[in-house]
C-alpha angles and dihedrals in degrees: 000000000000088000094052104037116006095181094054090043092055092047094051091044089055090051090053093050098042142039106269098194094103091057092067092224123170133196090271139094134215129211137171113248112184093326096317122106110229124193118210126190112234092203133012109302087357095153087067097047114090120218110239136177087262100051100030095106089057089051092051093050091047092048093050091048090051095047097047103028120013100044093055100037093106093048093048091048091051091048091050093049091049093046091048090057088061101034120013108239091223087066090061098044092096091063130075118217094267095050090047091056091051090049095050100036106024124216119289122209107264118221105213092191090058091043093054094043092059097046127110130202139221139178096040099313123127136175090267098045108120092234091054090048089053091048092057090043088056092046090053090049092058121084119247094263093056090045087056091050090050091050089049090049092056104033104025095245135068093212123102116217115259094252095042136257094320088078097047110142131216131192092281102039132281110016124169122220108270135200115198127188110240144144134008137293090270095055127094118231113266130206137220103198096187089059098035087235132145118198105216125188117224094251119202095234143012097251093055091049093050094048093045090049092050093050093047092053096042096045100043108132108189135275135341134195105243 
């Protein structure tokens, strides 16, 4: 959630870590619809149920479900119905989301030199750090299809912007590819697609890095609420 809505993430995190009773929260949510504030009950009679230190986890789960599922159910249904008029959904059931993107958009040739040029670093990494050097060595060793899968793993899409990686976009506008030092030798790399960032442990050798990277890309299973 931190990658999608940092304000809501911080608010819910505060509720988890503190007693929320003084906030006078209820099991309801408010949103602005065309200039009008609308209140929605998260559970039956939710506007009359106070959030306490004992039921706050139920409130958080209900709020997240509302924010990411319930509030857009009608729009998603309309989109699916319209899409189904053009391409029957049953014809696409054999593909996962990654395969569907490849099918619709194809795979562009990825320039690793351009990719590495427009990359930034965090957590103590730099372009000359040996782990970063190994990372690009691993990327160059992969075929173009796997490079596209790696790019999709980190950024959410396998497509390179028309003018190259310097125009890579994140959830809030232009956002360069980023490699951040994180974790231990036993961890797999993890991705933050809204920030185009890969969290990469400082592995002890090149072969471990390459294998961990391969497993992370091949075994990714969707999204998680962080």
